[in-house]
N, C-alpha and C positions, 0 to 999 in steps of 0.2 A: 504494499499500500504506499502511496505517496500523496503528499499534499499538492493539490492543484485547484484552480479556480478560487473561490472565496476563501479567505483565511478561516482555518479550522475545519474546512470541508475536506474529507478524505475520499479519494477516488482511486480505483485500480487503474494502472496503466497497461495491464495485460491486453485489453481490446486494441490498443494502439499497435500491437504486434501483428495483427491480422493484415493490414495493408502490405506489410513487408513480406509476410508469407505468401500473400496473394500475388505479389509481383514476381517472386521466384517460381511459384506454381504456374503463372502464365508463361514464363520463359520455358519451363519444362513442357507445358502443353504444346506451345507453338513449335518447339523443337520436335516433339513427338509427331505432331501432325504433318510437319514438313518432311518427315522421313519415315514414312510408315513401314517401308520395306528395309529398314536399317539392318536387322539381323541377317537377312539374306544377302544384302549388298556387302555388308562387312565380311561375311564369310566368303564371298567371291573374290575379294581383293587379295592380292599377294601381300603377305604381312610378315613383319620381322618375328624372330623367335620370342621376343618378349611381349607380344600382343596377347592380351587377355581374351578369353572367350566372351562372346557378345552378352551373355547373361549377366556378366559382372557389372556392366555399366548402369543398369537400372538401380540396383541396391546402392551402389556407390553414390550416384547422382541424387538419389532420394535423401540420403543422409547429408551430403554436401549442400543441397538446396535448403534444407532445414537450417543448417549452420549459417549459410549466407544470409538468410532472411533474419535470423536472430542477430547476427552481427550488424546488419543494417539498422535494425531496431535499436540496438544498444548504442550505436553511433548517434542515431537520432535523439535518443533519450538524453544523451550528454550535451548535445549542442544544437538540437533541432535541425537547422540547415548549416552546413559547413563544407569546406573543401573536401574533407574526407568522405562525406556523404555524397557529394557530387561525383567523386571517383567511384564510389560504390554503385551509383546509378549507371555511369558510363561503362563500367566493367560488365554490368548485367546486360547492357545492350550488345556489347561484343559477344558475351556468352550466347545471347539470343541468336546472333548472326551465324554462329559457327556451324551448327547442324544443318541449317538450309544450304549453307555454302558447300560443306563437305559432302553431304549425302544428297540433298535435294537437287543442287545444281551440278554436283560432281566437280566443283571448282577446288580441288585439293590444294593448289598453290595459294589461291586467294584465302582459303581457310587457314593455311599456315600463317599468312600475314596477320589475319584476325587473331589467331590464338597467341601468337608472339606478342601482339599488342595487349591481349587479355592478360598474359603473364606479367607484363610490365605494369599494367594498371592494378592488378591484384596485389602485386608486390609493393607498389606505391601506397595502396590502400592500407596494407598491413603496417608499413613504416609510418605513414602519417597518422593512421589510426591508433598506433601505440600510445600516443600522447592524449588521445581522446578517450579511449576505452581499451585497456589491455585485454579484458576478456573478449571483446569483439575482435580485436586484431588476432588474437590466438585462435578464435573460431575459424578464421580465414586461412590459417597456415595449412591445414589439410587440403583445402581447395586449391591453394597455390601449388602444393606438391602434386596434386592430381593434374592440374592444367599443365604443369611442366612435363609430367609424364605423357600427357596427351599430345603435347607439342612434339616430343621425340617420336611418338607413334605416328602422328600426322606427317611429319617430315619423312619418316621411313617409308610409310605407305605411298606418299607422293613420289618419292624416288624409285620405289619398286614397281610402281604401276604407271 
């Protein structure tokens, strides 16, 4: 519980988490709709030895999207609107663009540019966010690790295909 509104009035901030979770859910849904045949297409690509099976991506992204949403909310709770929250929004847009580029349009090189920019923005969000909310910045570290892994996978698949 936190104090907001009139002095002495206590309200919960939990409902303010919903727009952040909705934003990441929208990114997940758009990505899913833009690439309905992902498992088949992914399986048909020549892949490096370190490529995980397609079933791994759903559970990983479900957890990461929840963490991304909570991180955005924690940043917002600390400063409402700030440069770190602006970075959070822009990285989410780049995240949104990757699946349609890679799978929907088959633009693996352009998707690689997108994901490298995504890596840089997530890293910048972690670094700048550290001063705003350490828990939020820490929630983004697994996301950064996964996008860096995905960057190597994207680059390898682009080179092999």
